[in-house]
N, C-alpha and C positions, 0 to 999 in steps of 0.2 A: 683216287688213288686206293694204290692196295697197303692198307696197314701192313701186312706181315711182309712185307720188304723193306719197309721201320722197325722189323725188330732182330734183336741176336741171334733167334734163331734162325731165322731166313739166311743170315750171313753165313752159319753155323755149317746148313746145309749147302750151301755153296762151296763153301772149303772142304767140307767132304768127297763132294761131288769131283770137284778137282783134286784132290789128291788120289780118287779112284782113276780116273784118266791120265794123270801123272803114272801111274805104275803101269797100266795097260799100255802108254806107248815107249815106257822103258825094256820091257818085258819084250812089247814087239821088234825094237831094237837090237835088244841082245838075241832072237830067233831069228834073226835076218842078219845075221853081223854086221850090225853097224848101222844098215841102211831101213829107214821108215818111211812109211805109206800113210796116208790119214784118213785109208779106204774102211771103210764100216763105221766110223767112229765123227761126231755129230760136230763136222769142221761149219763152222763159219765163213760167208762170204767176203765181209766186208773187213772194217777195223774191229779191233778187241773193245769187247764190253764188259759191264760187270760179270765177274763172275770166268772171265776166259780163262785159257792157260791151255800148253802147249809146252813138248819136250823139246830140248834142242838136238840138234840132228840137222840132216841134208834130204828134201825129198829126194825122191829115187829120180832121175836124169833132168833133173831141173836145178842143181849144185843151188839150192837156197836152204837156210835153215827149216827144221818144222816150227821152230816159233814165230815164223811168216807168216806162217796159217795159225788163226787164231781160234782154238779150239771155243762155241757157245756151250754153257753149260747151265740149262734150268733146274732152279732147285724143284724135290718134289713138292706135291700140292695134296692136302688132306680135300675129302669131301666138302669142308666147313668152305676152302680157299676157293674151289668152281662153283660154290653157290654165290659165293661173296659176287667173282666174275662174274656170273650171270648175270645175278641183282645191278653193280652197276648197267650192263648192257640194256637191260629194262630200263632203268631209267633213263638212260639216253633217248631210249624208242619214248618213253612216253613223254618225257619232260620237251623234247625236242619234236611229241605228235607226228614222229613217224610210223609208217604202215609198220604194221606188224610182223607181216610177209616178210619184211627186210630179211630177218636172220637168216631165209632161203636161198637169199640173192647170192649165185655162188663169191661177186666181187666183195660183198661184205664179207660172207666167210674167210677166203682170202684173207681180208685183211686183220683181222681178227685172230686167223692162223698164222699170219707172218707177226704180228706184235704178241703171241701167246699161245706158239706150238702147243702148250699143253690141254689149252681147252679142244685140239683135236677130239673129235668125236663126243666131246661130255659139251658143245654147246645147246644154250635153249633152247627149245624149237615153240612153233606158234600157238598151240594149243597152252602152253605153261604159259607161255607171255601171257595170253588172253584169262587167264583160272589163277592157278596158284599164286604166282607171281605178281599176276595185279591185284590180288589180295592181298600180299604181304608188304609190296611198295605202297598202297594205298593205307594199310595200316599204320606204316612207318608214319609216314606224310599229315594224315591226321593228329596222331601224338604230335606230332612239330605245329601242326597248326594249335590243338589244344593249350601246349605248350603256349605261343607264344600268348594265347589272349587271355588267359591265366597270368600271363605277366603283365596285363597294362591295368590300370585302374579304372577307364572307363571307355566304353565301346559304343558305338553306330551302327547300326542297322540298316543295308537298302535292299530294297527287292523290285519284280517285277513281273508280269508276264508278256506271256509269247505263247507262237504258234509255232511248230516246226513248219518249215516251209515246204519239207520234202515227205512229211510223214504226217496228212490234217489232221490224224487224232491226236497229234503230242500236244498238248496244251502246259504249258510247265511254267511254276510260277520258281526263280528264282533268289536265294537268300543268301545277303552275302555280310560282312561284319568290318568295320574301319576301324583305324586304331592307330595311334602316333604315324598318321598318315600313310598307313601300310593297310591296304585291301587284299581278303581271303575270303575267297568261295566256302560255303562253310554247305549247301545243296542245294539238289534241284528238286523240287516237287510237282510230282506228275499226276494233276489233276482230273484227267477224264472227262467225265459229262458235269463234274461239281460246277458251279456257278461260280467265278469270283467274283463275292459280294466282299466286303466289307470285312465282315464279321470273319466271313472263312478267311480272308489274306489274314490279318490279325492272330486267330487261329496256328496259321502254318506256320504262322512265322515264329510264334511263342514258344512249339514243338521244337522246333529246328534251335532256337536258342537254349533251351532246356538241353537238349542236347550234346550240346559246347558247355552245359554249364557256366552261360553266360547272361542268362535274367536278371541279377543284380548286379551284374554292371553296363548292360545296354541301358542308353539316356536320350539316343534319339533314335527316331525313323524317319529315314532319308528317302526320297522318292519323285514321281513324278506328279504331274497334276492331274490325274484322271479322279473321277468321285469315290469309287471306289476304295482308291489308296488315299486318299484325306479321310474317308471314313474310319478305311483298317490304324490311320495315326490315331483318329479318337479310341478305337476300342482298347490300340495298345497301352493307353495311361490309363487302365483299368487294370491291366497284366504287368505291367511291368513298376515295380517297388522305387527304381531310381530317374523314373520318365520324367525326363526335361518338355518334350514335344513333338513335333513333325515339322518335318524340313521338306519345302516345296522345293523341288530341285530348283536352285536360281539360274543354272545355265541354261533348263526348257524356258524360262522367263524371260531370257536377253535374247534365246534366239525367237522367240516367238514376237520380240519387240523387234527385231528383223524383218519378219514375214510381215509384221502391221506396215513396216515402211515400202516394203515390195507389193502392197495392193493399191498404190497409187498408181494411175495409167501409163504417166510419161515417166517413174521411177522403172516399171517392169521394163519399158521399150527401153530403155537405157540398158539393162540389166541383159535383156537379149540379146541388143546389139554385142556386148562385151561376149557372151556367151558362142555367137556368130562367129565373130572372130577367131576365137580360140578353138572349136572344132573342125573348123574350115582348115585351119593350118597343123593341126594336129590328126587330123583325118584323110589326110591327100601327102603319095610317099615323098611330088617331089617341088610344087611346094614348101613344105618342111624344111626338103633339102637348101632349097632355095636362104629360109629363115636361119637352120642353123648357122647356113655359110657368112651370113649378116651379121650373127647374133656373136660370133668369133672375133670379125672384125670391129663390130663397133662395141664390143664388151656389156653385149645383155645378156639379158636370164631365159631361162623352159618359161614358154606360158603355162600355167598354172588353168585344169582341169574343172569347172564345177561337181562336186561331187553331186550327190543325190539323196544322200540322208540328212546329212549336214549343210544347213543352211548359212553359216558364217563361210562356207566354200568358197560363197558367190564373191565375197569382199575380196579374198585372195585370187580368186579367177579373174576382177576385174583391175583389181591392182599390179600384176602380170601384164597385163593390157597395156596400162598408161602409164608405167616404167619404160616397154620396150615402145613406145609412140617409133622411135627413130628409126629400132630393127625394121621396124614393122614397114614404117615408107620406104626405107633404104630397098624390103624382100620384091613391094609390087612397082616400084620403080626402075628394077632392075632389064635388063636385057632378057636374063633366061626366065625370068616371069613372063616377060610378053611372046618368049617364044611358048613358053609351055601353054600360054592360050591360044596359040595359034596352031598347035598340036592337038590342039583338042578334039575327034573327033564328033561327038555327042552336043547337039546345040544345046541341051540343058547344061552337060558341065563347061560352055564354056563362056554360056550368059550367067555362072554360078560365080566364075573367074572373073568378069569383068564386072560381075557387082560386088565383088571383094575387094579390085581394086579400086574402086568405085568410095566404097566404104573409107578404105584405110586412107586415099590420098586425096581425101574431100580439103579442098586449100583452104575454108574456113573452119577449118579446126573443132567443129561443134562435137562429133564423137567424140575426141578426147577429153575438151573441156567438161563435157556431158558426163563422164567418165571419171575425171577428177572429180566433180562435185560431188559424185555419188561415192566416191572413196574414201571423204577427207568426213560425209556424213554418217558413213557407216563404220568406217576404221574402227573408231573408241567401243563399237560392239563386239565388233570382232576381237578388239582388244579386253574387253571385258570380260567375255567367253573364256579366253585364251588365260586368265588370272584365276579366275573360280574355280575353274576344271583341274588344275593339278594337284599334284597328289599331297600337298603338304596345304593347302588351301582352306581357310576356316572362313568360321560364317560371319564374323568380319569384316574379312575381306571382301564378301558377297553384299554386304551391307554399302562398304562406301563404295564400291565400283556400281552399284545402283544407284547412291550420290551423285557419282560422279557423271551417270550418263545424264539423269534429269537434269542436271545444270546445261549436261553438252544438248538437252534439246529445247529447253528456253530457249539454249541463243539463235539455236537455227528456226527457231518458230516466232522467232522478232521478225516479222517482213520488212517492218520499214525502218527497223534499227539497222544498229550497227552490224551486224553478220553479210546483208548486202551490200552496204557501203564498204566494208573488207572488198569483198567481191567485186566492186565495180573500181574499188584503187588497183585492183591485179588486172584492169582488161581482161575481165570475163566477158566472151562475149553476151550480146542482147536474149540469145537463144537461152542458154544456159540461167541468167540470170531470171528468164522468165518461170522456167523452168522449179528455182528455189523458191520463190516467191511463190506455186502455185503450190507447190511442197507445202511450205511455212503455214498456210492458210488451211489446210488437209484436213482439220484434226486429227493428226497424229499425235502430237503432242499431249490430246484427250485421252486417247487411247494409253500411250505411255506413264500418263499419271496412275492411270488405273491398274495400268500393271506393276508399279514402282512401290504402290502401297501395298499388292497383295505381296509382294516380295519384303518389305519390313515389318517383320512381326515384331513382336514380344521378344522373343525366342532370339531372333535375328539380331535385333538391337539392342539385349542384354548383354550379347556377347559382344557388340563393338566396341559397349564402354566399358569392359572391363579387358580388352587387350591392351599390353601398353604400349604395342605400338603405333597407336594409334590416339595416345593419353592427350596428344597435344591437339587434336581435332574435337575434342569432349565441348569447350567452349563454342565453336560453331554447330555445335548437334541440333538442331529443333529443337525446338523446347519441350515439345509436345512428344517426341520422340525418348529425350532425356527423361520423362517422367514415367512414362510407361514401361521404359527398360528397368530403372532404376526400379521400380514396383515388382515387377517382374524376378527380379534378381535376391530381394526381400522373402517374395514367397517361395522360390525356391529353395532356399538356408532354413525354411521352416519347414516346408514338406520332407524335404533330407535330415537335418540335426535337430528339431522341435523350435516350440515359440523363442524359447533362450536365445536359439542361433539366429534366431530372424533378426531379432534385436541387434543383436552383436554386427549381424553382418550389414544393418542399415548402418550404421556409427563409423562402420570403418569403409564404408563408401561411400561416405561423407567426406574422412578424413582422402583416398585415396584421390578422390578430385580438387578438395582445397588444401590440405594440409596434408602434403605423400612423407613427409618426415613421421608424422607420428607413428604412423605403420611400419617404419624401418627401409620408405621407398627415396631412394637417393634420385636426380638424375641420373647421374652415370650411369645406371640400371637400368631409367625405361632409354636413356642411348642405346644400349646396347642392344636391346631388342628391336632402334630400328635402322643401326646403320653396323654393329658387330655381331648378326645370326643370330642371337641368343633365344631361344624360343621361347615364347608367350607364357609355356607354362613352366617353363625353367626358373623364370621368372618368379611367379606367381610360389614356388616351391619352397625358392629360397626365403621370402618373409612369411612362410606359413605361421612359423613362431609369431606373429607379432599378427595377423590377422587371419586364422585359422580357420572360421566361418566364411569368410570372403574370396581367399583364398581355397576352398574346397570346390566353390561355386563356379568359380573362374576355371580351375584346370577343368569343371565339367561343359562348360559351356564351350570351351576353344579344343573341345576335342572332337565337336561335332564337325562333321563335311560340309560345305555350302550346298554341292550336286550330288546328286545319283551316277557319277561318271562309272563308280565300280560297277554296275548293273547293267551300262551301257560296254564295259570291260568285258565281260561274263557271256554276253551275246556274240560280240566277238570272236571269244572262245570258241561258245560253242558252234560256229560256223565253220570254226579251222577244224574240231576235233570230231564233229557230227557232220561230216559233211554229205553229198549226196551219195560219195563210194563207200559211204558205213549206213545206209540208210535201214539194213534189219538189224544193226547193232541193237541189243534189247537196254533198256533205260537202263539197268541197271550196273553193266559195263560203261553206259556213257558217263553217268553221273561218276565214275570211280575216274578213268579218263577225264573227266574234266578236271574231278578234285586235283590229280597231281600236277597235270598240266599249268595250272592256272595256279596254283598256291606254290609250286618250286619254284616258281620265276617269282611271283611276289616274296616268297621268304626269302630266299636269295639275294633279290635287289636287297633288302631290308636287313641282310646279312644276319638272318636266324639261323640259316644254316650252316654257316661258315663255322667252322674248327680249326682255330687257328693254332694250338699244339700240331693236330696233326699235321698241318701244312708247316709248319717249323720244324718239325720233325722231319717232312720228305725233303724241304731243303737242305737239311742237315745230312739226310741219305744222300741225295744229288753231291751233294761235297764229296761226301769221302768215297762216292763212284769215282770220283775227277783224281783221288788221291789214290784210289786201288790202280787205274788205270796208267796213271804217272811212274808210283810203282814199276809195275811189269816193263813198260816201255825202260825203264832202267836197267831191268832187271836182263833186258833179252840184249841191250847194248851190250851190259856187262860179259853176257854168256858168247858174244857175236867175238869181242875182243879177246877172250880166252882162245878163242879159234885159232 
């Protein structure tokens, strides 16, 4: 919004301009013997707006009052006003990732000049957008990011390496910060020919964190499972004063568990058939139209194509096939589909249509029963991925998600137990039962057990212990996990605050588990984090007066996210900002555009760039405009009555 519109100065400019126009209209009327036209004056084409005014009198040859032709009058704008308006246009282009050449498009210019006629001849150019204005907006955005980070008690960082798909020489590290559920992009490091060793990555990350003055706030390093990234996390232990440890992305781990599932030959066959169903319908116009018609009739849903990068999308794809069994059967059983088959001139196309019909219309229902089994087995993994990669997810969520998956795997691995008995009770076809038995004895459980142990590090377990949302589950936590998690909490308190704090934290942790009232914890306070949406950090802040040491450690642990999803989001943003059409853009410009594009969106979502006072003033101004228009209508009505 333009703040100049919100000031009395602008209103005064409008009033002065209105008086000037009124005087001119009066002089013109007297000169022409009571007749006046509006030729040569800024006449509005539509209804009255802010600052409109008109003199009384009839228009020549029209028999209407001049007041029926409201005059739009605009205040005079200073150079600072014009600069502010051009900056708003620039922010729109950067923030929405629009081509800078848009300012040269006639339709865009027409829109701007219609909304703001004073911008004619003063609209910012493409060159300025790519240089001086870009530097200005980048600087302001950087200040907001720095301000946001300085407000945070603790910050986690994430990074990943990649190569540009359209610039083979561009090898890049992106460095990001996560705090209070908000992820901000810090910098892109173009590494050139330098090897991405663990020590090199750690040094680059330390340098970026230092530029933003958050070395003493950074408590964790979250990244993927690459050996160089693991080594970088170890190096950062020595570089950061309040470093709790590194976290290997739990989303990656769970996705790899899904991939382990797909290594089974029978399971891979089921997934291939599910993909075949979706690909056939989504890739052919007439069959898809028939499906859409049946979908409307039977209340079905759209089929979901499996993605190429996220393995969990295979689950969503198979779910869509299972969910739409009736629609699919109705599609291939329709006369229209039979007519489609007969209309195929190529033998291969006809054979594909016949094969598709046979696959769907199998009376034994093996396809859909197999897919249902696969979905039932896989769905908990997909749900866990969704849970841990959310903006507000915490390490504790990751721990309990992995624990739940471990129990699920134990269930489906009971080859002779209750799982297969349950399937038999549901009249599952023998072929699907054989598939389930084959999978249960395939060694998948052992593979998952290895991954689960990798996921539940001391740091992750410690976060699970101090999260009040899961306090009721502490009694069922494996004893070995509880012991090592408590030891980690005590050691972290010692590293942060000294030996005396370590001793105090140990006693406070014992009270937290067994005698919570002694440190001011009530059942209602715990329940508020579980049912009323009270953040765990708020819980520990509220009782910090009675257990300062444990509270400090808990808030640190609960500030760490369980995944490196931020890095993935930056990759997505890079692909949009630095696409093939911008392959010749300099690295410096890419960095600035990406910084603005990613961080304005992140901070607006967080509320860090909202200005409540400006918004309130804007609303007040709009109300005043409505009042002015109403007063003007009343004046015009009175003038007409007098005539």
